[in-house]
N, C-alpha and C positions, 0 to 999 in steps of 0.2 A: 286803488294803487297800494302796493305793499310798502309799509314803513320799515326802514332799516334802522339798526342801532345808531343812536346819535340824533334821531329825529328826522333824518333825510328820507326822501322817498326814492324807490328804485325806478329805473327807466322802464317804461311799459314794454319796450322792445327787448328787454333782457332775456325773456324766455324764448325768443325766436332766434337767439344767437347761439351758435355752437362753437366751443373753443377747440381750435385745431392744435395750437401750441402757444407758447408764451406770447401774449399780446397779439395773437392772430386769431380772428374769429370769422365765421361765415354766417350769413343770414339765410334762413330757410327759404326765403323767396328768391334767392340767387338762382338764375336759370341754369347755372352749372354747379349747383349745390351738390348733387349726387356724384358728379365726376370728382369734385374736390374732396368729398368724404373718402372716396375710394383711393385717390392719389395721396392725400396727406394724412388721413386719420386712420382708416381701417380698410385695407385692400380686399378683405373678405366680408364686408358688411352686406348681408343678404338684402336688406331693405334698399340700400343704395343701388345695388346691381339690378334689383327688380324694377325700381322706378326709372333707372336709366334705360333698361330694356324697353319699358313702355314708351318712353320718349322716342327711342330709335325706331320702334315699330311704327309709331304715328308719323315719323318722318320718312317712312318707306325704305328702311334698311333692315330687312328681316334677318340677314346673316349676322350682323352685329348684335341685333336684339336677342337672337337665340343664344349667342355666346354669353351675354350677361344674364339671361334667364338661367342658364346652366350654372353660372357662377353663384347665383342666389340659392341654388339647390344644394350646394356643397355642404352647408350646415344643416344637419337634421337632428332633432326636429327643429323646424323654423316656421315662423308665421307665413313665410313666403314659399315654402317648399312645394305645397300642392298647387298654389296659384301659378307658380312658374312652370310646373309640369303641364298644367292645362294649357298655358300659353304656347309651350313648345309643341304640344300635340296639335294645337290649332295652326301653328305656323309650319308644320312638318312639310307641307308641299313646297314652301319657299326655301327650305334648307339646302337641297341639292343645288339650286341655282346660285345661292350665295356661296356655297363651297366651291363651285366651279369658277366663280368670279374671282375668288381670292387665291386659288391654287396657282402654283408656278407652272406655266405652260410647258408641256413636253409632248410634241406631236407624235413621236414614236410610241410613247406609252399610251396616248389616247387612242391610237390605232389598234394596239394590242389588247387593251382592256375589254372591249366588247366580245372579242373571240374567246378570251379566257373565261369570261362569265358565262357565255353560251355553252362552252364545253363542260363547265362545272354543272350547269343546270341539266344538261343532257345526261351526264353521268348519274346525277341524283335520281332522275326519272327512271333510268334503267334499273338502278338498285331498288327503288321503291316498287316498281312493277314486278320485279322478280320476287320480292318478299310477299307482295299481295297475291301472286299466282300460287305460291307455296301454301299460303293460308287457305285460299279457296279450294285447293285440291285436297286439303285435310278435312274431310267431312265426317270423320268418326266422332267428333265432339263439337257441338255448336255452342259457341260462347262469344258474347260481344264484349269487347274492351274499347271503351270510348274515352277520348280525351277532349275535355272542354278547355280550350286555351284562349283566354280573353286578354286582349291588350288594353289595359286600363290606364295607360300613360305612365304610372309609377310602377314599373316592373310588370310581371305577368304572373297569373295565378293558374295553376293547372289542377284540375279535379279529375281523378281517374275512377272510373266506375266499371265494375264487372258484374254482369247480370245475364242469366239465361232467359229471362222474360222481361226485356226492358220496358220501362214506362217513360217515354221521352219527355212528357210534360209534367212529371211528378217531381217537384223539387225535394232535394235531400235536406237534412237538418241544417247544414251550413247555409244553403240557399234560403231556407225558410227564415233564418235569423236575419240574413241580409235583406230579403224582400220586405219583411215586416218593418225593419229599421228604416229602409228607404221610403216606404209608403207613409209611415207615421211621421217621418221627418218633414215631408211636404204637407201632410194633413195638419200637423201642429201649426205650421207657418200659415197655411191657408185660413184656418179658423182665427188665428191672431189678426190676420189682415181683415177678415170680415168683422171682427169686433171693433176695429179702429175705423173702418170705412163704411160699414153697414152693408157690404156686398162682397162677393168674391171677385178676384181679379179676372180680366178677360183672358189672360194667358199666365201660365205658371211662371214664366220668366220675369214677370213683373215683381215677383217676390225678391228678386236679386237686384234691386235698385241701389242707388247711392244712399249713404247714410242720410236720414234715419229710416229709409225705406228698404233697408237690407235685412229682410226677414230670414233669408238663407244666404249661404256663401257658395253653395255648390248644388248641382242637380244630380241626384243619385242615379247610378246605373242599375237597371233591372237585371238581376244576376242570372236568371234562367236563360235569357236570350243574349245578355251582354250588351243591350242597347239602352240608350237614355232618352231617345226622342219621345215626345208626348203627342198623342192623337186625341181627337174629340170623340171617337167611336171605337168600340171594341172590335178587333178583328183577329185576335189571338196570335199576332205576328211579332210580339215582343215589345219591349219598352213599357210605356205607361199610358193610362187613359185618364184624362181630366174631363169630368162632367160637372160643370159649374151649376147646373140646374138640379143636381141630385140633392135629396134632403138629408140622407144619412152620411156621416163623415166617411165611413168606409167605402161608400159608393162615389164620393167626389173624386177620389184619386186612388187608383189601384193598378196592379200589374196587368199588362195586356197579354196574359198567358192563359190558355184554356183551363177553366175550372179552378182558378187559383184565388181570386180576390176575396171570396167569402171566407177563406181560411185565415185571413189576416184582418181581424177586426181592429177598429181604431183604438189606440191607446196613446194619449199625449206623451210626448217626451217628458221624462222626469229626472231630476237630479236630487239625490238624497245626501245630505251632509251629516255625518255622525261626529259630533263635537268631542265625544269621549276618546275616539280612536284617531281623530284628525284625518278622516277618510271621506272622500267624495266618490259617489258612484253614479254613473249615467246609465239610465235604462230607457229602452225604446219600446219593447214588447217581449212577451214570452218569459218574463221572470229572469232575464239575462242582463248582467251588468256589462255594458259595452266598454266602459272604461272604469278604472278605479285609480284615484290619484290621492296623494298626500296633500293636505292643505294646512295653511296657517290661519289662526283665528284671533279674535279680539282678546285683549288683556282684561282680566277681572270679569270674565263672562260677558264682555261687551257685544259679542255676536249674538243677535236675537234668535230665538227659536220661533218656529211657526212655518206657515206656507206662504211662498212668494211666487212671483212669475217674472220671467225674463221679458222685460219691456223695452230693452235697449241693447243693441249690439254695436260695438265700435272697436276698431283696430287703433292701436297707439293712442289711447285717450290722454289728453293733456290734463294735468292736475296742477296743484299749487307749486310743484317743482318738477323739473324734467324727469320723465321716466318713472314717476311714482306709481303709476298703474300698470307698468309693464307693457307687453306687446299687444294686449287686448283686454277688453272688459265686457262683462255681461251685467247690465244694470238691473237691479231688483228694487229700485226706489232709492231709499237713503243709503243702502249698502250695495255692494257689487261683488261679483266673483271676478278677480283680475290677476294679472301677472305681477311679479315683483322682482326687483333687482336685489332685494335683501334676502338672499337664499337661506340665511340662518333663521329667519322667522317662520319658514315653512316647517310644519310639524310642531310648532309651539303656539303660544298665545301672546302675540306682540303687536297686533294691529289695533286700530281704534274701533274695529267692529266688522270690517270687510273680511272676505274669504280670499286668502292669497294662495297662488300656485306658482311654482317655478315657471319662468317664461317658456321653457321648452314644453312643459305640460300644458300651459295655457294655449300655446300655439296648436297643440294637438286637439284640445277640447273645443276651442272656439268654433271652428267650422262645423263641428258635429252637433251644435246646440242651436236650433232655430228659435226665432222670437216666438213667445208663447209657451216655452218650456216651463213646467212647474218645478219649483225648487222648494224642497222641504228640509228644514234644519231642525235636527233633533238632538237632545242632550246625550242620549246614548242609543246604541243600535236598537232600533225598534223592529217589529215584525217585517215591515216593508223593506227595511235595509238588509236584514239578514236573509230575506227570501231571494234577494238578487244574487244569483250564483255568479261569481266572477268568472270570466272566460279564462281558460288556460293561457299562460303566457309563453312566448317563445324565448330563445336565448337572448334576443335583443330587448326583452321586457315588454314587447308589444302584445296586445291581446290576440288570441287565436280562437276562432277565426277572426281575421283582421277586418273589422267593420270599416276601417278607414279606406279599405280598398274600393268600396262602391261609392264613396263620397268624395271623389277627387276629380269630378268632371266640371270644371269652371263653366258657368253659363253666361258670364258677362265680364266686362272690364269695370265693374262697379267699384266706386271709391267708398270704402267702408271707414275712412278716417273722418273725424269731425274737426276740420282744421280751425274753424272759427269759434270753437266752444271749449270752455274749461270746465271740467267736471269737479264736483265737490262731494264725492262719496267719502264715507269714513275710511280712513287709511292709516 
C-alpha cells in the first residue's frame, strides 16, 4: 500500500477511480463506465467507443456496435484504429440490416431505389463492354495493364503493372517486402511460443490469445493473392501454409503462392535503438526499416545497452500512477518500450531507463511487434542500424510502401490488457 505525506496510507481502490469533474468519480468496474466516459469526460475517447462497441456486439446490436467502432477510428493513429477496422469488416454483413432498422420508413423511396440501382448497373455494364470491345479490336499492339485492387479494411491499395510478358505469380519489390514481413512476423511469434511451451501451437490463431498469450495482434494478409486464410498443405491458391511438423523455420509458415516461399528465408523481427540519435528502427527482412520513430531514453545513461527480447506484450499497462506507461508496452525484462503522456521527454533523456514513444507512435508500433522480437540497444549507430534503409515516407509521414497495410486483419477478440497486474518497469 502506498504511503502518503503525513504518514497516512492511500485507498487501494484509488487507482481504479477516474475523476469526471469536481467530487465526481467513476469506478472502472462500473458496467456503464465507457458510456459515462463518453458522456461526461471525453466524447471522442477511442478506447471508450471501442469497448462500448464490443459490449453492444456481444448483446446482439451490430448496428450500434458499428457506429461506435467508427467513432473509435476517428482518431489516427490510435491503439484502437486497426482493431475497430477489423471489427467493422467482420460485422459488414450486419450493417445493411442495422441501417434498414434505423432508417425513417419511406415506402415510395423504397420502391424506387431498386430500379434506380438496376438502371445504374446496366448503364455501367454497357460502358464497360464498349470499352472492352474497342481494346480487343485494337490488335496492333498487345499490352497487358492489370490492376490489383485489394480491400484490406483500412482503405484500398491499387498496384498498376504494365508488361508485355506477364509473370502472374512473380511478386514485385513491394510485394516481396510485404510477404517477407508477414511471414517473419508469424514465424517470430511461433518460435517464441515453442520456446515457452516446448511445442508449436495446433493452429496459428492460438498466437492471438488473451494476455499473456497474445504473441501477435493481427494475422497478416498474403499480398500476392490478398488472402489471409491459413491451410495445412500447399496448393498455390494464396494465403499462407502452416506446417507445424517442419524442421526449418522458413518451412513452418510460408506464402501459399507458386515458387515463392524459398525466396523468403527466416529472419526474426528486430528492433534497433540508437541512443545517440534517439531513433528506433523496426526491421523484418531484406535490410529495410519498416518503421523509424523518435524515442526518449534514461537520464544519465540509465538505458542499458545490449541485446534483449520482447517477452511481454500488453495494452494499457498499469503502473504506479495512471497512464505512466501510455497506450501499450513491450516488456524486455526490467525495462520496456512503452508509450508516454510526457511528450516533452521523447527525444531526450528523462526516463529512469525505459524507452519512451509518443502514444500515437506506440499505437502504430505495438501491433507490428510479435513476442520474440529481438531488441538491440546501441550507444551509436552501428553497422546493423545504418544498413537498415528507411522506407520513403508519404506526405502523412507514414512509410511507403505502407507495411501496416498487410497487418490489419484482426484474428480474434483477444483482450491484451492485464487488468489485475501492476507493472514496475523503470519509467
